[in-house]
RODO-521390 format. One record per atom (N, C-alpha, C, O): residue in three letters; x, y, z. Coordinates in steps of 0.05 Angstrom, whole numbers, padded with zeros to 5 digits, always signed. Each point is the difference from the previous one (the first is absolute). Example, Ala and Ser with C-alpha at 12.3 -4.5 7.8 and 13.67 -1.06 7.14 Angstrom:
# residues 2
ALA+00264-00114+00156 ALA-00018+00024+00000 ALA+00018+00024+00000 ALA+00021+00000+00013 SER-00028+00021-00027 SER+00016+00024+00001 SER-00015+00022+00014 SER+00010+00022+00004 
# end
This chain:
# residues 66
THR-00519-00161-00155 THR+00028+00006-00005 THR+00007+00029+00008 THR+00023+00006+00006 ASN-00043+00012-00006 ASN+00006+00028+00009 ASN+00009+00001+00029 ASN+00017+00016+00007 LYS-00029-00034+00009 LYS+00007-00001+00028 LYS+00029-00010+00004 LYS+00015+00011+00016 ASN-00008-00031-00032 ASN+00027-00010+00001 ASN+00021+00020-00010 ASN+00021+00003+00011 LEU-00029+00011-00032 LEU+00018+00021-00011 LEU+00004+00023+00020 LEU+00022+00010+00003 LEU-00044-00002+00010 LEU+00002+00021+00020 LEU+00017-00009+00023 LEU+00017+00015+00011 LEU-00020-00040-00002 LEU+00016-00011+00022 LEU+00030-00001-00008 LEU+00017+00007+00015 PHE-00012-00016-00040 PHE+00027-00002-00010 PHE+00014+00028+00000 PHE+00022+00003+00010 PHE-00035+00017-00020 PHE+00012+00027-00002 PHE+00002+00013+00028 PHE+00019+00014+00005 SER-00039-00018+00012 SER+00001+00012+00026 SER+00022-00012+00018 SER+00015+00014+00013 VAL-00013-00040-00014 VAL+00022-00014+00015 VAL+00027+00007-00011 VAL+00019+00006+00014 GLY-00017-00005-00041 GLY+00025+00007-00013 GLY+00008+00028+00006 GLY+00024+00006+00006 PHE-00043+00013-00007 PHE+00006+00028+00005 PHE+00008+00004+00029 PHE+00020+00014+00006 LEU-00035-00025+00012 LEU+00006+00004+00029 LEU+00026-00014+00007 LEU+00015+00011+00017 GLY-00010-00034-00028 GLY+00026-00014+00005 GLY+00023+00017-00010 GLY+00021+00002+00014 CYS-00024+00008-00038 CYS+00021+00017-00012 CYS+00004+00025+00016 CYS+00023+00009+00006 PHE-00045+00004+00002 PHE+00002+00025+00015 PHE+00014-00004+00027 PHE+00016+00016+00008 SER-00023-00037+00006 SER+00012-00005+00027 SER+00029-00008-00003 SER+00017+00008+00017 THR-00010-00023-00038 THR+00028-00007-00004 THR+00016+00025-00007 THR+00023+00003+00010 TYR-00033+00014-00027 TYR+00014+00024-00008 TYR+00003+00019+00024 TYR+00022+00011+00003 SER-00042-00008+00013 SER+00002+00017+00023 SER+00021-00010+00020 SER+00014+00015+00013 SER-00013-00042-00010 SER+00020-00012+00018 SER+00028+00006-00011 SER+00019+00006+00016 PHE-00016-00009-00042 PHE+00026+00006-00013 PHE+00009+00028+00005 PHE+00023+00006+00008 ILE-00041+00013-00012 ILE+00006+00028+00003 ILE+00006+00007+00029 ILE+00018+00015+00006 TYR-00034-00027+00013 TYR+00005+00005+00028 TYR+00028-00010+00008 TYR+00014+00014+00015 GLN-00007-00038-00024 GLN+00026-00011+00007 GLN+00023+00018-00011 GLN+00020+00005+00013 LEU-00024+00004-00038 LEU+00020+00017-00012 LEU+00002+00026+00015 LEU+00022+00010+00005 PHE-00044+00002+00002 PHE+00000+00025+00015 PHE+00013-00004+00027 PHE+00015+00017+00009 SER-00021-00039+00004 SER+00012-00005+00026 SER+00030-00002-00001 SER+00014+00011+00017 LEU-00004-00024-00037 LEU+00030-00002-00004 LEU+00012+00027-00005 LEU+00021+00007+00011 ILE-00034+00009-00028 ILE+00011+00026-00006 ILE-00002+00018+00025 ILE+00019+00016+00005 HIS-00040-00018+00010 HIS-00004+00016+00024 HIS+00022-00007+00021 HIS+00009+00018+00015 LYS-00001-00043-00014 LYS+00022-00008+00018 LYS+00027+00006-00011 LYS+00020-00008+00012 ARG-00019+00021-00035 ARG+00025+00008-00014 ARG+00016-00025-00008 ARG+00025+00001-00001 LYS-00038-00022-00006 LYS+00013-00024-00010 LYS-00003+00000-00031 LYS-00015-00015-00011 TYR+00030+00034-00001 TYR-00003+00005-00028 TYR+00009-00024-00017 TYR-00014-00006-00020 LEU+00035-00007+00027 LEU+00010-00022-00016 LEU-00020-00024+00002 LEU-00006-00013-00020 SER-00004+00008+00044 SER-00020-00021+00004 SER-00026+00006-00016 SER-00012-00018-00011 SER+00004+00043+00011 SER-00024+00007-00014 SER+00004-00003-00030 SER-00018-00009-00014 LEU+00041+00016+00004 LEU+00006-00003-00029 LEU+00000-00030-00007 LEU-00011-00008-00020 LEU+00025-00008+00036 LEU+00001-00029-00005 LEU-00027-00013+00002 LEU-00007-00017-00016 TYR-00009+00026+00035 TYR-00027-00010+00003 TYR-00017+00006-00025 TYR-00014-00017-00010 TYR+00016+00042+00001 TYR-00015+00009-00023 TYR+00008-00016-00025 TYR-00018-00010-00015 ILE+00044+00007+00011 ILE+00009-00015-00024 ILE-00007-00029+00002 ILE-00009-00012-00019 ALA+00012+00000+00043 ALA-00007-00028+00003 ALA-00029-00006-00005 ALA-00007-00020-00013 VAL-00010+00037+00024 VAL-00029-00004-00004 VAL-00007+00002-00029 VAL-00015-00017-00011 LEU+00024+00037-00003 LEU-00006+00003-00028 LEU+00012-00022-00017 LEU-00014-00011-00017 LEU+00039+00004+00022 LEU+00013-00020-00015 LEU-00013-00028+00004 LEU-00005-00014-00019 LEU+00001+00007+00044 LEU-00012-00026+00006 LEU-00029-00001-00011 LEU-00008-00021-00009 SER-00007+00042+00011 SER-00027+00000-00010 SER+00000-00005-00030 SER-00015-00016-00011 PHE+00033+00030-00003 PHE+00002-00004-00029 PHE+00009-00028-00007 PHE-00010-00013-00018 LEU+00030+00003+00032 LEU+00010-00027-00006 LEU-00021-00022+00005 LEU-00002-00018-00016 PHE-00013+00020+00038 PHE-00021-00019+00005 PHE-00023+00002-00019 PHE-00013-00020-00007 PHE+00007+00044-00003 PHE-00020+00004-00020 PHE+00009-00015-00026 PHE-00016-00015-00012 CYS+00041+00019+00004 CYS+00011-00013-00023 CYS+00000-00030+00003 CYS-00008-00015-00018 LEU+00015+00005+00042 LEU+00000-00029+00005 LEU-00028-00011-00003 LEU-00004-00021-00013 GLY-00016+00034+00025 GLY-00027-00009-00003 GLY-00010+00001-00028 GLY-00014-00019-00009 TYR+00021+00039-00006 TYR-00008+00003-00028 TYR+00012-00024-00016 TYR-00015-00012-00016 PHE+00040+00007+00019 PHE+00013-00022-00015 PHE-00010-00027+00009 PHE-00002-00018-00017 LEU-00005+00015+00042 LEU-00011-00026+00009 LEU-00027-00005-00013 LEU-00007-00022-00007 ILE-00009+00044+00004 ILE-00026-00003-00014 ILE+00004-00007-00029 ILE-00014-00017-00011 LEU+00034+00029-00002 LEU+00005-00006-00028 LEU+00009-00029-00003 LEU-00008-00013-00019 ILE+00025+00004+00037 ILE+00010-00028-00001 ILE-00023-00020+00004 ILE-00002-00020-00013 SER-00016+00026+00032 SER-00021-00018+00007 SER-00021-00002-00022 SER-00014-00020-00002 LYS+00012+00041-00015 LYS-00019-00001-00023 LYS+00009-00017-00022 LYS-00016-00010-00016 ASN+00042+00005+00014 ASN+00012-00016-00022 ASN+00001-00028+00006 ASN+00008-00016-00016 
# end
């Protein structure tokens, strides 16, 4: 199980790290092109959608347990 746990954390960490760096690069690129409104909307949409899908997944798990 230690091997599976190590695999779980390494894949999770690397996946999270690459996703976060892609997010930051896209945000930087929009700001660098002086597309301030687009960068703000992108930032809000990513955060809002991430939170909403997290909540959806959480509630789906709660429903499936009952």
